[in-house]
Structure formats: structure tokens, C-alpha cells
C-alpha positions in Angstrom: 24.7 17.0 14.8 25.6 14.2 12.6 25.9 12.2 15.7 22.7 12.5 16.7 21.2 11.7 12.9 22.8 8.6 12.6 21.6 7.6 15.4 18.5 8.6 15.0 18.4 6.5 11.4 19.8 3.5 13.2 17.0 3.7 15.4 14.8 3.7 13.1 16.6 1.0 10.4 17.0 -1.8 13.6 12.9 -1.3 14.0 12.2 -1.5 10.5 10.1 1.5 11.1 10.4 2.5 7.1 9.3 -0.8 5.7 6.0 -0.9 8.3 5.4 2.8 7.4 5.6 2.1 3.5 2.9 -1.3 3.9 0.6 0.9 5.8 0.6 3.6 3.7 -0.2 1.4 0.9 -2.9 -0.5 2.9 -4.2 3.2 3.6 -4.6 4.0 -0.3 -6.1 0.7 -0.1 -9.0 1.4 1.3 -9.6 4.8 0.1 -9.4 2.9 -3.7 -12.1 0.0 -2.3 -14.2 2.7 -1.0 -14.1 4.6 -3.9 -15.0 1.5 -6.1 -18.1 1.0 -3.4 -19.0 4.7 -4.1 -18.7 5.0 -7.6 -20.5 1.2 -8.0 -23.5 2.5 -6.3 -23.3 5.9 -7.8 -22.7 5.2 -10.9 -25.7 5.7 -13.9 -23.9 3.2 -16.3 -24.5 -0.5 -17.0 -23.1 -3.0 -14.7 -20.1 -3.8 -17.6 -18.7 -0.9 -17.8 -19.1 0.1 -14.0 -16.7 -3.2 -13.7 -14.2 -2.1 -16.8 -13.8 1.4 -15.0 -13.3 -0.2 -11.0 -10.7 -2.6 -13.5 -8.3 0.0 -14.9 -8.4 1.9 -11.5 -7.9 -0.7 -9.2 -5.8 -3.2 -11.2 -2.3 -1.5 -11.2 -2.7 -0.7 -7.7 -3.0 -4.0 -6.6 0.0 -4.9 -8.3 1.7 -2.1 -6.5 0.1 -3.9 -3.4 1.6 -7.4 -3.8 5.0 -5.5 -5.0 5.2 -3.9 -1.6 3.9 -7.0 0.7 6.4 -9.2 -1.2 9.0 -6.7 -0.6 8.2 -6.6 3.0 8.0 -10.2 4.5 11.0 -10.7 2.5 13.1 -7.5 4.1 12.1 -8.8 7.2 15.2 -11.1 8.7 14.8 -14.5 9.5 14.9 -15.8 13.0 16.6 -19.1 13.8 
């Protein structure tokens, strides 16, 4: 059984499936947050500056996460000679 798991993990690791999955999951979250921000901006009764402050407070941490994940993704990829 251990041999099968080792081969399975080697297959995943060789193709960087884990890195791709994390990058796509964070990108999906960015789409969801952007969709929410558009909905919130169009449905809110608050003044424009308040809406911008709320959207900025929600999206700023996620933007930093997205930047870190993309940086890791491209730095972890092997370079070809």
C-alpha cells in the first residue's frame, strides 16, 4: 500500500499538481470576492466613499494573499536551460 501512495505522490509532485491546485483555488477566490464587490457596490445604499472603504478592507488582505501565491507559484517552477 505504501508503494502505491509513494508512486501517487511522486506523480503529483513531478507534475506540480499541488502548486497548480493552490493557484487555481486562490484565483477562484479572487473571482468570488470580485463578484461580491460588484454586487455590494451596486446594491449598497451607503455613500461612495463608505462603499470603497468596505470593499478595500475586504479585498486588500486577499490581494496580498494572491500576490504571495502567484510569486510562490512562479518561483517554485523549475527553469529550463
